[in-house]
C-alpha positions, 0 to 999 in steps of 0.5 A, a space after each residue: 852270364 851264360 846261366 842267366 841267358 839260358 834261364 831267360 831263353 827258357 822263360 821266353 819259350 815257356 811264355 810263348 807256349 802258354 799263349 792261347 791260339 784261337 781256333 775260330 774258323 769264322 772269318 771276319 767274325 766281328 765284322 771289323 773288316 772292311 771297316 771303311 764303309 758303314 751303311 746298308 748292305 744288299 744282296 750282291 754287295 760286298 761285306 768281307 767274307 760274308 754273303 748277304 743272301 736276302 733282304 739287307 743288313 746294316 753295318 753299325 759303327 758308332 750308332 750303338 755299342 758293339 759287343 766288342 771291337 768297333 762294329 756289329 750288324 743289324 740283321 734287318 736293314 731295309 728288310 729282314 736280312 740273311 747272311 751266310 759264310 762257307 766254313 772249312 770243316 772236317 767231315 764227321 767233326 763236331 763244332 761249337 757255335 757261339 755268338 753275341 746277340 742284342 737287338 735294335 732298340 729303336 722300334 718294334 717288335 721288342 723281341 728280336 729273333 734269329 734263326 740259325 742254319 748249319 749245313 742247311 739244317 735249322 739249329 733253332 731260334 734265338 731271341 733277345 728282348 730289347 725292353 729297357 735297352 738303348 744305344 749305350 746299354 745294348 745288353 749283349 748276351 751270348 747265344 750258341 749251340 754245341 755239337 754241330 756235326 760237319 757233313 763235308 769239307 765245307 759247311 754253310 753257317 747262316 743267320 736269318 732275321 725272323 723278327 718280323 720287321 723291316 728296319 729294327 732287327 737283331 744285332 749280331 757280333 763276335 761269331 765263333 765256331 771252334 772244333 770240339 776237343 777230341 777225347 784223345 787229344 792232348 789236353 790244353 791248360 785249363 787255366 793259367 795256374 798250371 803253366 805258371 806252376 811249370 815255369 816256377 818249377 823249371 826256374 827253381 830247378 835251374 837255380 838249384 842246379 846253378 847253386 849246387 855247382 857253385 858250392 
């Protein structure tokens, strides 16, 4: 009985260690909070953890398909919008940015464009073609930039809609900023294969020891 209990404890601990821990430093990355209001956000109105710096944005719920969860945003509400968030960063550290992008298919232009700023510096223009897309088939794609260097203990991440339209802007969801892994850091398990093999190996060792004692 004691041996069985010990094996169970070992298995639970190993499975707990395998569980992935998100390193995303963006708060409210999928706009799922507050989640009680859907509509147009203007400057000085509140969208949890995000600032609306110019123009306006629309928080979208059931109007079209989000990349994940229940919400996404149209970066042009009544006017091309700008959103930003102050991230807690480590000076000199490198970060990887990724986000899901689509576009409001209801109006022109077909090509939606977002300009991304990191610490006040433009990191490029990202585009999405809404041709053939609709509310149920938004065609979300992953965009991003790697190796973004933080110059201080806080860094402003900013998205600006430059599609050239007042109402039919770029759609955003699932914004992620994660620190790059240091070359001296202990490597993480790249797949489930290694942790599963470790669990099987340890259980095999326990069973072998148990069988040896019984014999």
